[in-house]
C-alpha positions as CSV (number, residue, x, y, z in Angstrom):
1,M,9.7,1.6,22.0
2,S,8.7,-1.2,24.2
3,T,5.2,-2.6,23.7
4,D,3.0,-4.6,26.1
5,F,0.8,-6.7,23.9
6,G,-1.3,-7.6,26.8
7,S,-4.5,-8.8,25.8
8,L,-3.5,-9.0,22.1
9,I,-1.3,-12.1,22.9
10,N,-4.5,-13.8,24.5
11,L,-6.7,-13.1,21.7
12,L,-4.2,-14.3,19.2
13,D,-3.6,-17.6,21.1
14,E,-7.4,-17.9,21.3
15,K,-7.6,-17.5,17.2
16,L,-4.7,-20.0,17.1
17,D,-6.4,-22.6,19.0
18,S,-9.8,-22.1,17.2
19,I,-7.9,-22.4,13.8
20,K,-6.1,-25.5,14.9
21,S,-9.3,-27.2,15.8
22,Q,-11.2,-26.1,12.5
23,V,-8.3,-27.3,10.4
24,K,-8.9,-30.8,11.4
25,R,-12.6,-30.7,9.8
26,G,-11.6,-30.1,6.2
27,P,-10.6,-27.8,3.7
28,S,-9.8,-24.1,4.4
29,L,-10.3,-20.9,2.4
30,I,-8.6,-17.5,2.5
31,Y,-10.7,-14.7,1.2
32,A,-8.7,-11.5,0.8
33,D,-9.2,-7.9,-0.4
34,E,-7.3,-7.2,-3.5
35,T,-5.0,-4.6,-2.1
36,V,-1.4,-4.9,-1.3
37,D,-2.0,-5.2,2.4
38,G,-4.7,-7.8,1.7
39,I,-2.5,-9.8,-0.4
40,V,0.4,-9.8,1.8
41,A,-1.6,-10.7,5.0
42,S,-3.3,-13.4,2.9
43,A,0.2,-14.7,2.2
44,I,1.1,-14.9,5.8
45,A,-2.0,-16.6,6.9
46,F,-1.6,-19.1,3.8
47,D,2.0,-19.9,5.4
48,L,0.3,-20.3,8.8
49,L,-2.7,-22.7,7.6
50,K,0.0,-24.6,5.6
51,R,2.3,-25.2,8.4
52,I,-0.7,-26.2,10.8
53,G,-1.5,-29.1,8.4
54,T,-4.0,-27.7,5.6
55,R,-3.4,-26.3,2.0
56,P,-6.0,-23.5,1.8
57,T,-7.4,-22.2,-1.3
58,V,-7.0,-18.4,-1.8
59,R,-9.6,-16.1,-3.3
60,F,-9.3,-12.3,-3.7
61,S,-12.5,-10.0,-3.5
62,S,-12.9,-7.2,-5.7
63,I,-13.4,-4.1,-3.6
64,E,-15.6,-2.4,-6.0
65,A,-18.2,-5.3,-6.0
66,T,-21.5,-4.2,-4.7
67,N,-21.6,-7.0,-2.2
68,T,-19.1,-9.5,-0.9
69,D,-20.4,-13.1,-0.3
70,I,-18.2,-16.1,0.5
71,S,-21.1,-18.7,1.1
72,E,-20.6,-20.2,-2.5
73,F,-17.2,-21.8,-1.4
74,S,-17.3,-24.8,0.3
75,A,-14.8,-24.7,3.2
76,D,-14.7,-25.7,6.9
77,I,-12.7,-22.7,7.7
78,R,-12.6,-19.2,6.1
79,V,-10.0,-16.7,7.1
80,G,-11.1,-13.2,5.9
81,I,-8.5,-10.6,5.5
82,G,-9.8,-7.1,5.7
83,L,-13.0,-8.4,4.6
84,K,-16.7,-8.4,5.9
85,A,-17.0,-12.0,5.5
86,G,-20.2,-12.6,7.2
87,T,-20.7,-13.9,10.8
88,E,-19.9,-17.7,10.6
89,E,-18.3,-19.3,13.5
90,N,-15.7,-20.7,11.4
91,A,-14.7,-17.2,9.9
92,I,-11.2,-16.1,11.4
93,N,-11.1,-12.3,10.3
94,L,-8.3,-10.0,10.6
95,G,-8.9,-6.3,10.8
96,I,-12.7,-6.9,11.4
97,K,-14.6,-5.6,14.4
98,G,-15.5,-8.4,16.5
99,E,-12.3,-10.1,15.6
100,I,-8.7,-9.0,15.5
101,F,-8.0,-5.1,15.0
102,A,-5.8,-2.6,16.4
103,E,-8.1,-0.5,18.4
104,Q,-9.3,-3.5,20.6
105,F,-5.8,-3.0,22.1
106,G,-5.3,0.7,22.7
107,F,-3.9,1.5,19.2
108,K,-5.2,3.6,16.5
109,A,-6.3,2.4,13.1
110,N,-2.8,3.7,11.4
111,D,-0.9,1.7,14.0
112,A,-1.4,-1.7,12.7
113,S,-1.8,-3.1,9.0
114,L,-3.6,-6.2,8.3
115,S,-0.2,-7.6,7.4
116,T,1.1,-6.7,11.0
117,L,-2.0,-8.5,12.7
118,A,-1.4,-11.6,10.3
119,H,2.3,-11.7,11.2
120,L,1.5,-11.4,15.1
121,L,-0.9,-14.3,14.8
122,R,1.6,-16.5,12.8
123,N,4.5,-15.6,15.0
124,R,2.8,-16.9,18.0
125,E,3.0,-20.5,16.4
126,F,6.1,-20.1,13.7
127,K,8.8,-17.7,14.2
128,S,10.9,-19.0,11.2
129,P,11.2,-18.2,8.5
130,S,10.6,-14.5,9.6
131,T,7.6,-12.7,8.2
132,H,8.5,-9.5,9.6
133,Y,9.4,-7.8,6.4
134,L,5.9,-8.8,4.8
135,A,4.3,-7.2,8.0
136,I,6.2,-3.9,7.2
137,T,5.4,-4.2,3.5
138,G,1.7,-4.2,4.3
139,S,2.0,-1.1,6.6
140,I,4.1,0.7,4.1
141,S,1.3,0.2,1.5
142,R,-1.3,1.5,3.7
143,L,0.8,4.7,4.0
144,M,1.3,4.1,7.7
145,D,4.8,5.7,7.6
146,S,4.5,9.1,8.4
147,G,6.6,12.3,9.3
148,D,9.7,13.9,7.5
149,F,11.5,10.6,7.7
150,R,8.5,8.1,7.3
151,E,8.6,6.5,10.6
152,L,6.0,3.8,11.8
153,T,4.2,3.8,15.0
154,G,2.2,1.4,17.4
155,L,2.1,-2.3,16.5
156,N,3.9,-1.7,13.2
157,E,6.7,-0.1,15.1
158,A,6.8,-2.8,17.5
159,V,7.2,-5.5,14.8
160,L,9.9,-3.4,13.0
161,E,11.9,-3.1,16.3
162,E,11.5,-6.8,17.0
163,G,12.8,-7.6,13.4
164,I,15.7,-5.2,13.7
165,A,16.6,-6.6,17.3
166,N,16.5,-10.2,15.8
167,G,18.6,-9.4,12.8
168,V,16.1,-10.0,10.2
169,L,15.4,-6.4,9.2
170,G,17.3,-3.2,8.9
171,S,16.4,0.4,9.0
172,E,18.5,3.5,8.2
173,K,17.9,7.1,7.1
174,K,19.2,7.5,3.6
175,V,18.4,8.9,0.3
176,D,16.0,6.6,-1.3
177,L,14.3,6.5,-5.0
178,V,11.9,4.1,-6.7
179,F,13.9,0.9,-7.5
180,G,17.1,3.2,-6.9
181,Y,19.3,0.3,-6.0
182,I,18.6,-1.5,-9.1
183,L,17.8,1.1,-11.9
184,P,20.4,3.5,-13.2
185,L,20.3,6.8,-11.3
186,H,18.6,8.9,-14.3
187,K,16.2,6.1,-14.8
188,A,15.0,5.7,-11.1
189,I,14.7,9.5,-10.9
190,S,12.4,9.5,-13.9
191,V,10.0,6.8,-12.6
192,S,9.9,8.4,-9.0
193,V,6.4,8.5,-7.8
194,D,7.1,8.9,-4.0
195,P,8.7,11.4,-4.0
196,Y,7.2,12.9,-7.3
197,F,9.4,15.3,-8.9
198,R,7.6,18.3,-10.8
199,G,8.7,18.4,-14.5
200,I,11.1,15.4,-14.0
201,T,9.0,12.3,-13.3
202,G,8.0,10.6,-16.1
203,N,10.9,12.7,-18.3
204,L,14.0,10.9,-18.7
205,L,15.8,13.7,-20.5
206,A,14.9,16.1,-17.7
207,S,16.3,13.4,-15.2
208,E,19.6,13.1,-17.1
209,S,19.8,17.0,-17.6
210,I,19.3,17.7,-13.9
211,L,22.0,15.2,-12.9
212,H,24.4,16.7,-15.7
213,D,23.8,20.4,-14.5
214,N,24.7,19.7,-11.2
215,G,27.8,17.7,-11.7
216,I,26.4,14.3,-10.7
217,P,27.7,11.5,-13.0
218,L,25.6,9.3,-15.0
219,K,28.5,6.8,-15.7
220,S,31.4,5.3,-14.4
221,E,33.3,4.2,-17.5
222,D,30.8,2.1,-19.5
223,R,28.4,1.4,-16.6
224,Y,25.4,3.5,-15.5
225,L,25.7,4.3,-11.8
226,T,22.8,3.6,-9.2
227,L,22.2,5.1,-5.7
228,K,24.5,2.6,-4.1
229,D,27.6,4.0,-6.2
230,L,27.4,7.7,-4.9
231,N,29.4,8.6,-2.2
232,D,28.1,10.8,1.0
233,D,29.0,14.3,-0.6
234,L,27.3,13.2,-4.1
235,L,24.3,11.9,-2.2
236,G,23.8,14.9,-0.1
237,Q,24.1,17.2,-3.1
238,L,21.5,14.8,-4.9
239,A,19.1,15.2,-2.0
240,I,19.2,19.1,-2.1
241,V,18.6,19.0,-5.8
242,L,15.7,16.6,-5.9
243,D,14.1,18.1,-2.7
244,N,13.7,21.5,-4.6
245,H,11.6,19.6,-7.1
246,S,9.8,17.4,-5.0
247,E,5.9,17.5,-4.5
248,S,5.7,14.7,-1.5
249,G,8.5,15.0,0.8
250,Q,12.2,14.6,1.1
251,V,14.2,11.9,-0.7
252,K,16.2,11.2,2.7
253,R,13.9,8.9,4.9
254,N,13.9,5.7,6.8
255,V,14.6,2.9,4.4
256,Y,13.5,-0.6,5.7
257,Y,14.9,-3.9,4.1
258,Q,15.1,-7.3,4.9
259,N,18.6,-8.8,5.9
260,N,20.5,-11.5,4.5
261,V,19.4,-11.2,0.9
262,D,21.4,-10.2,-2.2
263,E,21.1,-6.5,-2.5
264,S,20.2,-6.8,-6.1
265,F,17.0,-8.7,-5.2
266,F,14.1,-6.2,-5.0
267,T,13.0,-6.9,-1.4
268,W,16.3,-5.3,-0.2
269,N,14.1,-2.4,-0.1
270,I,10.6,-2.8,1.3
271,R,9.3,0.3,-0.3
272,D,10.3,-1.1,-3.6
273,L,8.5,-4.6,-2.7
274,S,5.5,-2.6,-1.9
275,L,5.1,-0.5,-4.9
276,M,5.9,-3.5,-7.0
277,L,2.9,-5.4,-5.7
278,D,0.8,-2.4,-6.2
279,L,1.9,-2.2,-9.7
280,L,1.3,-5.7,-10.4
281,I,-2.4,-5.6,-8.8
282,A,-3.0,-2.8,-11.0
283,S,-1.8,-4.5,-14.1
284,G,-4.0,-7.5,-13.3
285,S,-1.3,-9.9,-12.1
286,T,-2.6,-10.3,-8.8
287,L,-1.6,-13.9,-8.6
288,I,2.1,-13.2,-9.4
289,A,2.0,-10.5,-6.6
290,F,0.4,-13.3,-4.2
291,K,3.4,-15.9,-5.2
292,L,5.9,-13.2,-4.6
293,A,4.7,-12.4,-1.2
294,S,4.0,-16.0,-0.1
295,G,7.4,-17.1,-1.5
296,L,6.0,-19.5,-4.1
297,A,7.3,-17.7,-7.1
298,S,9.6,-19.4,-9.7
299,F,12.4,-17.4,-11.4
300,S,10.1,-16.9,-14.4
301,D,7.6,-15.4,-12.3
302,Y,10.2,-12.5,-11.0
303,D,11.0,-11.8,-14.5
304,V,7.1,-11.5,-15.3
305,A,6.7,-9.4,-12.2
306,W,9.5,-7.0,-13.0
307,R,8.5,-6.3,-16.7
308,A,4.8,-5.9,-15.8
309,S,5.5,-3.6,-13.0
310,M,7.8,-1.6,-14.9
311,T,5.5,-1.3,-18.0
312,Q,2.7,-0.4,-15.6
313,L,4.6,2.2,-13.8
314,E,5.6,4.1,-16.9
315,S,2.4,3.9,-18.4
316,T,0.5,5.1,-15.3
317,I,3.1,8.1,-14.8
318,D,2.4,8.9,-18.3
319,V,-1.4,9.0,-18.0
320,I,-1.3,11.1,-14.6
321,N,1.1,13.4,-16.1
322,R,-1.4,14.1,-19.1
323,I,-4.3,14.4,-16.3
324,L,-2.4,16.9,-14.3
325,A,-1.6,18.9,-17.3
326,S,-5.1,19.3,-18.2
327,R,-7.2,22.2,-17.1
328,E,-10.4,20.2,-17.7
329,R,-9.4,17.3,-15.4
330,V,-7.9,19.2,-12.5
331,I,-10.2,21.5,-10.6
332,D,-8.9,23.3,-7.6
333,D,-11.0,25.7,-5.5
334,G,-8.3,26.0,-2.7
335,R,-9.8,23.6,-0.4
336,I,-10.4,20.6,-2.6
337,K,-8.1,19.5,-5.6
338,R,-10.4,17.4,-7.9
339,I,-8.6,15.2,-10.3
340,I,-11.2,13.8,-12.9
341,A,-9.7,10.4,-14.4
342,N,-12.6,9.1,-16.1
343,G,-11.8,7.0,-18.9
344,M,-8.1,7.4,-18.1
345,L,-7.5,5.4,-15.2
346,N,-9.3,2.2,-14.1
347,F,-10.3,1.5,-10.7
348,K,-7.1,-0.4,-9.4
349,E,-4.7,2.4,-11.0
350,S,-6.9,5.1,-9.4
351,L,-6.4,3.7,-6.1
352,M,-2.7,3.4,-6.8
353,V,-2.4,6.9,-7.8
354,M,-4.5,8.3,-5.1
355,K,-1.8,6.8,-2.6
356,W,0.9,8.7,-4.5
357,L,-1.2,12.0,-4.5
358,S,-2.1,11.6,-1.0
359,R,1.5,12.1,-0.1
360,W,1.4,15.6,-1.7
361,N,-1.3,16.8,0.8
362,E,0.7,15.7,4.1
363,G,0.5,18.5,6.7
364,H,-1.7,20.8,4.6
365,E,-5.1,21.7,5.1
366,R,-6.4,20.9,1.6
367,L,-8.0,17.6,0.2
368,I,-7.1,15.9,-2.9
369,V,-10.0,13.7,-4.5
370,I,-9.8,11.6,-7.5
371,E,-12.6,10.6,-9.4
372,T,-13.2,7.9,-12.1
373,S,-15.9,5.9,-13.4
374,Q,-16.9,2.3,-12.3
375,G,-19.6,0.9,-14.4
376,T,-22.8,2.5,-13.3
377,D,-21.1,4.1,-10.5
378,E,-18.8,7.1,-10.0
379,L,-15.8,6.4,-7.6
380,F,-14.5,9.3,-5.6
381,I,-11.4,8.2,-3.6
382,M,-10.1,10.8,-0.7
383,K,-7.8,10.8,2.1
384,V,-9.4,10.6,5.7
385,G,-8.3,13.7,7.6
386,S,-10.3,13.0,10.6
387,E,-13.0,11.0,12.2
388,E,-15.3,13.9,11.9
389,F,-14.5,14.2,8.2
390,A,-15.3,10.6,7.7
391,R,-18.7,10.8,9.4
392,N,-19.5,13.8,7.2
393,V,-18.5,12.0,4.2
394,E,-20.8,9.2,5.3
395,E,-23.7,11.3,6.3
396,V,-23.8,12.8,2.9
397,G,-23.0,9.7,1.0
398,G,-25.7,7.9,2.7
399,Y,-28.4,10.7,1.5
400,Y,-27.5,9.8,-2.2
401,G,-27.3,5.9,-1.6
402,A,-23.4,5.7,-1.9
403,R,-21.4,2.7,-0.9
404,I,-18.6,3.7,1.0
405,K,-15.5,1.6,2.0
406,H,-12.6,2.5,4.2
407,I,-9.1,1.5,3.3
408,Y,-7.0,3.5,5.7
409,P,-6.1,6.1,5.0
410,L,-8.4,6.1,2.0
411,L,-12.1,6.5,1.7
412,L,-13.7,5.1,-1.3
413,V,-17.2,6.5,-2.2
414,F,-19.4,4.5,-5.0
415,V,-22.3,6.6,-6.1
416,N,-24.7,6.2,-9.1
417,V,-23.4,8.4,-11.9
418,I,-26.8,10.2,-12.0
419,K,-26.4,11.4,-8.3
420,A,-22.5,11.7,-8.7
421,G,-22.6,15.7,-9.3
422,Q,-25.2,16.2,-6.5
423,F,-23.2,14.0,-4.0
424,Y,-20.0,15.9,-5.1
425,E,-21.4,19.6,-4.5
426,S,-23.0,18.4,-1.1
427,F,-19.6,16.9,0.0
428,R,-17.8,20.1,-1.2
429,S,-20.1,22.1,0.9
430,R,-19.1,20.3,4.0
431,A,-15.5,20.2,3.1
432,G,-14.9,23.0,5.8
433,V,-14.5,20.1,8.3
434,L,-11.1,19.3,7.1
């Protein structure tokens, strides 16, 4: 596609001029949502401010907090990433109405992640080293890739195409599994959550059996095979086998990667980087996630990140499998599948799992809602089907005093536990707008 950025470039230049003038006045602070997109966007903003001439402090906001207030931090410039950070003149917000957000330029909300907007801002001043891959990482984390082959649109697509044209990004349609170019093939299948394979995800023996039964080798001599070891015939056969078990789309899709890196490095596949950052956030390793995104990580950080992410992935798969196997925790009335995760998944894990589950519902007129406890609140996470749907949820939530936060394409509803049952039943009665 060919994109005319038009007024976007003018606004980005205005923001850059504002940042440059404010940086001269003193310390700077980046205040970011504790999500993959927020962390990646903050890493890009961190690099921008550092190159301009200041070393910013980075703070991450807890999404479930009742109020967000940055006034306690003394800084002359505040860069809010996906955060309603107030109306100070020295606040440079990305993704907030009144500042920089996709709809200002004729694009839809799912056409630009916060990371894409941060990349475009930085790219006006500093084009090297490239942050194209970080922009796409944020977009993937927000489920902005869609369709059978998981393609990007709008500003996300424009950044992808520019990265490919400049030789810093690559894209191809191929069989893709979680960490499939790092882990042994049977292991990658057993920890796959996107796609999620019925009866196989979370079951290493079942993963080995399905390969054996279909004549796909696990080893060559004494070495386990990975996806990159299979020829085209075996890859085609594997895709057919796994697609028959998939809950969430086909295994052959667009794979995006950073060029000019060792293929054993996990950023070779941008989807893997996005998942790893999600897992690190869920495990409480937000600082390491930021270091990976910002290029500040040491060798030991990579080792810690890999171990922490794999531990979190396997434990979360185990929990979600047990939840899905429970009649008491999965309630399906044909229109809404309600997954009750109270006491089993915390907030960050629930948000991550909802991303996995959201892929199951694409193209179908049925809503998946995941519910978990948050202190005195009950949290309902659902996927936004339309603006009308979101308005209905907001109207019902307002009646019960709920706090509602949009993290496209998800809607988070925090409501007091005493009113949670009433909210759900009222919301359920309005679910016909899906």
